[in-house]
C-alpha positions as CSV (number, residue, x, y, z in Angstrom):
1,X,0.3,0.4,0.0
2,X,0.8,3.7,-1.1
3,X,0.5,6.4,1.7
4,X,-0.6,9.5,0.4
5,X,1.8,11.9,1.9
6,X,0.7,16.0,2.5
7,X,3.4,17.1,1.6
8,X,3.9,15.7,-1.4
9,X,1.6,17.9,-4.6
10,X,-0.8,16.8,-6.9
11,X,0.0,15.9,-11.1
12,X,-2.3,18.7,-11.0
13,X,-0.6,21.3,-8.8
14,X,2.5,20.0,-9.9
15,X,1.9,21.4,-13.8
16,X,0.1,24.1,-11.8
17,X,4.1,25.0,-10.6
18,X,5.4,24.3,-13.9
19,X,3.1,26.6,-15.5
20,X,3.6,29.7,-12.7
21,X,7.7,28.4,-13.0
22,X,7.4,29.3,-17.4
23,X,5.7,32.6,-16.8
24,X,8.2,33.4,-14.0
25,X,10.7,32.9,-16.3
26,X,9.2,34.3,-19.7
27,X,8.8,37.7,-17.1
28,X,12.4,37.6,-16.1
29,X,12.9,37.0,-19.9
30,X,11.2,40.2,-21.3
31,X,12.7,41.8,-18.0
32,X,16.2,41.5,-19.2
33,X,15.6,41.9,-22.6
34,X,13.8,45.9,-21.8
35,X,16.3,46.4,-19.3
36,X,19.1,45.4,-22.0
37,X,17.0,47.6,-25.1
38,X,16.3,50.6,-22.8
39,X,20.0,51.2,-21.4
40,X,21.6,50.0,-24.4
41,X,20.0,52.3,-26.8
42,X,19.7,55.7,-23.4
43,X,23.9,55.1,-22.7
44,X,25.7,54.1,-25.9
45,X,25.9,55.9,-29.4
46,X,25.1,55.5,-32.8
47,X,28.1,55.4,-34.3
48,X,30.9,52.8,-32.6
49,X,34.2,53.9,-32.3
50,X,35.9,51.7,-30.1
51,X,35.1,47.7,-30.1
52,X,35.0,48.1,-26.2
53,X,32.9,50.4,-23.5
54,X,34.8,53.3,-23.2
55,X,34.8,54.5,-19.3
56,X,31.3,57.1,-20.0
57,X,29.4,54.7,-20.7
58,X,30.3,52.1,-18.6
59,X,29.2,54.5,-16.2
60,X,26.2,54.9,-18.0
61,X,25.0,51.9,-17.9
62,X,26.2,51.0,-14.1
63,X,23.2,53.7,-12.6
64,X,21.1,53.2,-15.7
65,X,20.3,49.3,-14.7
66,X,20.7,50.5,-10.8
67,X,17.6,52.8,-10.9
68,X,16.0,50.1,-13.3
69,X,16.1,47.6,-11.4
70,X,15.2,50.3,-8.0
71,X,11.9,51.2,-9.7
72,X,11.2,47.6,-10.8
73,X,11.7,46.4,-6.8
74,X,9.7,49.1,-5.6
75,X,6.7,49.4,-8.1
76,X,6.8,45.5,-6.8
77,X,6.5,46.5,-3.7
78,X,4.1,48.7,-3.8
79,X,1.5,45.4,-6.4
80,X,2.4,43.7,-3.9
81,X,1.2,45.6,-0.9
82,X,-1.9,46.7,-3.2
83,X,-1.0,50.2,-1.6
84,X,-0.9,53.3,-3.9
85,X,2.8,55.3,-4.2
86,X,3.8,58.1,-1.4
């Protein structure tokens, strides 16, 4: 006889978990693509003069990514708490 463990998810629950994991991965890929596109367009000149990023471009990208994550986290917190921004 097989005992039914209360901690083991059913097949339906496993499918729901996998579906949520897939959605989370899609969300993260989309967010990464938006971040990359936004910061690239903001920080990199249209004419490539050098094969590597210069100091100004590096600084701009660092600030852009940092601000993007700060805003993303703030929005997530506000939506999670269902509170309007202060």
